[in-house]
C-alpha positions as CSV (number, residue, x, y, z in Angstrom):
1,M,36.3,43.3,10.5
2,A,38.6,46.2,11.3
3,Y,41.2,44.7,9.0
4,F,38.9,45.0,6.0
5,W,38.2,48.7,6.9
6,F,42.0,49.3,7.1
7,K,42.5,47.5,3.8
8,A,39.8,49.4,2.0
9,F,41.2,52.8,3.1
10,H,44.7,51.5,2.3
11,I,43.6,50.9,-1.2
12,V,41.9,54.4,-1.4
13,G,45.1,55.9,-0.1
14,F,47.5,54.2,-2.5
15,V,45.2,54.9,-5.5
16,S,45.2,58.6,-4.6
17,W,48.9,58.6,-3.8
18,F,49.8,57.0,-7.2
19,A,47.5,59.4,-9.0
20,G,49.8,62.2,-7.6
21,L,53.0,60.2,-8.3
22,F,51.9,59.9,-11.9
23,Y,50.6,63.4,-12.4
24,L,53.3,65.5,-10.6
25,P,56.1,64.4,-13.0
26,R,53.8,65.3,-15.9
27,L,53.5,68.8,-14.4
28,F,57.3,68.8,-14.3
29,V,57.4,68.0,-18.0
30,Y,55.1,71.0,-18.8
31,H,57.1,73.2,-16.4
32,A,60.4,72.4,-18.1
33,E,58.8,72.8,-21.6
34,A,57.5,76.2,-20.6
35,R,61.1,77.2,-19.5
36,E,62.7,75.6,-22.6
37,Q,60.3,76.8,-25.3
38,M,58.3,79.8,-24.2
39,V,59.1,83.5,-24.4
40,E,58.0,86.2,-22.0
41,P,55.4,86.8,-20.7
42,A,54.0,83.3,-21.4
43,R,57.1,81.7,-19.7
44,S,56.6,83.6,-16.4
45,I,52.8,83.1,-16.4
46,L,53.0,79.3,-17.1
47,T,55.9,78.6,-14.8
48,E,54.1,80.4,-11.9
49,Q,50.9,78.5,-12.6
50,Y,52.8,75.1,-12.8
51,S,54.6,75.9,-9.5
52,L,51.2,76.6,-7.9
53,M,49.7,73.4,-9.3
54,E,52.7,71.3,-8.2
55,K,52.6,72.6,-4.6
56,R,48.9,72.1,-4.3
57,L,49.0,68.6,-5.7
58,Y,51.9,67.7,-3.4
59,G,50.5,69.3,-0.3
60,I,46.7,68.7,-0.7
61,I,46.6,65.3,-2.4
62,M,49.9,63.5,-2.3
63,N,51.0,64.0,1.3
64,P,47.6,63.1,2.9
65,A,47.3,60.1,0.5
66,M,50.8,58.8,1.4
67,V,50.0,59.2,5.1
68,V,46.7,57.4,4.8
69,T,48.4,54.6,2.8
70,L,51.1,54.1,5.4
71,A,48.8,54.5,8.4
72,M,46.4,51.9,7.1
73,A,49.2,49.5,6.2
74,A,50.5,49.8,9.7
75,A,47.0,49.3,11.1
76,M,46.6,46.1,9.0
77,V,49.9,44.8,10.3
78,I,48.9,45.6,13.9
79,T,45.6,43.9,13.3
80,M,47.2,40.8,11.7
81,P,50.8,40.6,13.0
82,D,51.4,37.3,11.2
83,L,51.7,39.3,8.0
84,L,55.2,40.3,9.1
85,H,56.3,36.7,8.6
86,Q,55.5,36.7,4.9
87,T,58.3,37.4,2.4
88,W,56.1,39.2,-0.1
89,L,55.3,41.8,2.5
90,H,59.0,42.4,3.1
91,V,59.6,43.0,-0.6
92,K,56.5,45.2,-0.8
93,M,57.7,47.3,2.2
94,G,61.1,47.7,0.5
95,L,59.4,49.0,-2.6
96,V,57.3,51.4,-0.5
97,V,60.4,52.8,1.1
98,V,61.8,53.5,-2.4
99,L,58.4,55.2,-3.3
100,V,58.5,57.3,-0.2
101,A,62.0,58.4,-1.1
102,Y,60.8,59.2,-4.6
103,H,57.9,61.2,-3.1
104,F,60.3,63.4,-1.1
105,F,62.6,63.6,-4.2
106,C,59.7,65.1,-6.0
107,K,59.3,67.7,-3.2
108,R,62.9,68.7,-3.8
109,I,62.3,69.2,-7.5
110,I,59.2,71.3,-6.8
111,G,61.5,73.6,-4.7
112,Q,64.1,73.7,-7.5
113,L,61.6,74.5,-10.2
114,E,60.1,77.2,-8.0
115,S,63.5,78.8,-7.5
116,G,64.2,78.9,-11.2
117,I,66.4,75.8,-11.4
118,T,65.3,73.1,-13.9
119,P,67.2,70.0,-12.8
120,F,66.2,67.9,-15.8
121,T,65.0,68.4,-19.4
122,S,61.4,67.7,-20.3
123,K,62.5,64.5,-21.9
124,Q,64.2,63.3,-18.7
125,F,61.1,64.3,-16.7
126,R,59.0,62.1,-19.1
127,W,61.2,59.2,-18.1
128,M,60.8,60.1,-14.5
129,N,57.0,60.0,-15.1
130,E,57.3,56.3,-15.9
131,F,59.2,55.4,-12.7
132,P,56.1,54.8,-10.5
133,T,54.5,52.5,-13.1
134,F,57.0,49.7,-12.5
135,F,56.5,50.0,-8.7
136,L,52.7,50.0,-9.1
137,V,52.7,46.9,-11.2
138,V,55.1,45.0,-8.8
139,V,53.3,46.1,-5.6
140,V,49.9,45.1,-7.0
141,M,51.3,41.8,-8.2
142,L,52.7,41.2,-4.7
143,A,49.5,42.1,-3.0
144,V,47.4,39.9,-5.2
145,F,49.6,36.8,-5.6
146,K,51.5,37.1,-2.3
147,N,54.4,34.6,-2.4
148,D,53.0,32.8,-5.5
149,I,53.8,35.4,-8.3
150,P,53.0,33.5,-11.5
151,T,56.0,32.5,-13.6
152,S,53.9,30.8,-16.2
153,A,53.3,31.8,-19.8
154,T,50.3,34.0,-18.6
155,G,52.6,35.9,-16.3
156,Y,55.1,36.5,-19.1
157,V,52.3,37.6,-21.5
158,I,51.1,40.1,-18.9
159,L,54.6,41.4,-18.3
160,A,55.1,41.7,-22.1
161,M,51.8,43.7,-22.3
162,V,53.0,46.1,-19.6
163,V,56.4,46.6,-21.4
164,A,54.5,47.1,-24.7
165,F,52.3,49.7,-23.0
166,A,55.2,51.6,-21.6
167,A,57.0,51.5,-25.0
168,S,53.9,52.8,-26.8
169,I,53.7,55.7,-24.4
170,Q,57.4,56.6,-25.1
171,L,56.9,56.2,-28.9
172,Y,53.8,58.4,-28.8
173,A,55.8,61.1,-26.8
174,R,58.6,60.9,-29.4
175,K,56.1,61.3,-32.2
176,R,54.6,64.3,-30.6
177,R,58.0,65.9,-30.0
178,L,59.0,65.3,-33.6
179,D,55.7,66.7,-34.9
180,A,56.2,69.8,-32.8
181,E,59.8,70.2,-34.0
182,K,58.6,69.8,-37.6
183,K,55.8,72.4,-37.1
184,L,58.3,74.8,-35.5
185,A,60.7,74.4,-38.5
186,E,57.9,75.0,-40.9
187,Q,56.9,78.2,-39.0
188,Q,60.4,79.4,-39.0
189,A,60.8,78.7,-42.7
190,V,57.7,80.9,-43.4
191,V,59.1,83.8,-41.4
């Protein structure tokens, strides 16, 4: 019975952690856009607010969620040590190591943005925002299907849907950027 409690809180932890992994790079996008496009005093006000939001999200939500995720995973393995003999879990653990590194990489970016350094453009941050999506899909597929990840037509259709979803997000972001550039050009033409 303890295993199921650990599993339930593991799921709660990773859902919360991924919420932060998805939202933090979005804040980075807004932070970079404020630096790129705004003039004073709006730039200072917004960058200060984004720095505060980034630090709070990272410290209050993401760090505890990551700790709960990892602690509950360890508890599940301790409760059922035979899990360590399964290949899917080794792959999942490797992906989690990459996600933990990404988590700490985000902390580094928070520090850079707070000190006035913008390491990437808003467009590059948008791509960074998509990074955890791939890991979420693969980790969930591994957890659900274990060593029997479907390679049938259904699996490929689902993969195509995920790729189409990611592409539509990028196309929408491009459309918004082009619309904003067009609006700005119109405003400058009026002046």
